[in-house]
C-alpha positions, 0 to 999 in steps of 0.5 A: 615820530620826528625827534627834536634837535636837541636830543639829536645833537646829544646823541650825536656827540655821545652825550653821557651824564656820570654821577660822581657822588658828592659830600656832607659838610659841617663846620668850618671846611674847605676843598679844592677841586682840580682842573675837571678836564670834562664838563663838570655840574653839581647841585647843592642839596642842603646848606650853603657854601662858597664857590671861587673858580681859578680865573673868575674874580666873582665869588659865588654863593651857593644854596640849596637847590642851586646848580652849577655848571663849569666848562671851564678846565681850570681848579675851583674851591668849594667852602664854608669859609674861603679864608681857610686853607683848603684840603686836596680833593685827591686827599679828602676823597682818597680812602672813600668807599661810599659815593658820598663821604663826611667833611668837618663836624656836622651835616648841614650841608651836602654836595652831589656832583657829575660830569658830561662825558662826549666824544672829543669833537662832542666836548668842544661843541658843548664848551663852544656853546655854553659859558665858562661857568653858569649859576642856577639859583633855586629861587628864580621862577622857572627852578621848580623842575630843577629842585624836583630833580635834586631831591629825588637824586638826594633820595636815591643817593642816600637810600643805597636801595636796588638799582640806585645807581642807575636812578642816580645816574638817569637823574644826573642826565635829566638834570644836565638836560634841565640845566641845558633847557634852562640856559638855552631859553635864554635866547639872545643873551645865549652864545650863538651856535648848535645847542641855541639853535636846537631849542630855538622854536623858530628854527626847529622845523628847519632843523628836523628836516635837515637831521631827519633826511641829511641826504636830501639836497635841501634848499633854502627856499625849502628850509624857510618854508618849514619855519615859515619865513622869507628867504632872505629872513630866514638866512639871517635869523639862522646865522645869528642864531646858529652862527653860521648859514643854513646850508653850512650848518646842512654841510656840517650836520652831515660831515658829523653824520658821517664821522659816526658812521665811518667810526663803526666796524665794516663801514665804507667811505662810499657808502657813507657819503651816499648816505649824507648825500654825496655821489661823489666819494672824492667830493665827500673826501674834500667836504669832509676833510674841510669840516674835520680837519682829517680824511675819512679814509682814517675814520674808517681805520679808527673804525676797523681799529680802535687802537689807532 
């Protein structure tokens, strides 16, 4: 069965969601978190809070079931009252012996957090395709699936039942995918790029062909036919959604697949070049260096010795 392009892209960049735990708040409290360095997202499982992100003037008001995604590498403060002096998160969580701790007095608020791990190139791709900050309110018409996942995550996090750790990680992964779906369904309001193209129903047939057989010498007419468009209409539409022409996308997809293959022990530049459609090792090396910014032989050395 042919796989969908978004799943293939997330696999290509080694996207893994890590559930980090959270905290229960009550009374008056404020916590300042350091720059996350990775794409971070969190859900408000119970209650309300205010959120202030460094470099963004807007104060976000979050309520039960809301989900927030942060791609910008900046500090942020979560609080019941932003006029309070916030406690550093490192201090709050320093001696935590559980994944969910208590802050303040009471339990009217529950915050659950996670982050997205990717390889270095994948992290850049995600950040380029997503806004600095994204607030998905629970009250929107299509938020039902998010609410369900948040509820299930709360239940698993609180249960401490056998397998709860894996269940929380799996639910966090589903939550991240649902966040991407919700955001990328915005069409023209979404930044052009890989992720938007992967969720565009008009382009999925052409992307599926390129992803399934990158070694094939795909032509613009072939790809246009797959998407039921004329050659000119397809080329124009593809660039407006993906941010690059179709055959440029094909080259980048080939090089990213080659990048993964070269890092595997026992790989060879010649075999990888052939697998992604290049009969000449020299032509492949030139294309690889242009797209990835380094020699394919360097990737192969990293695969042979990961400490390099």
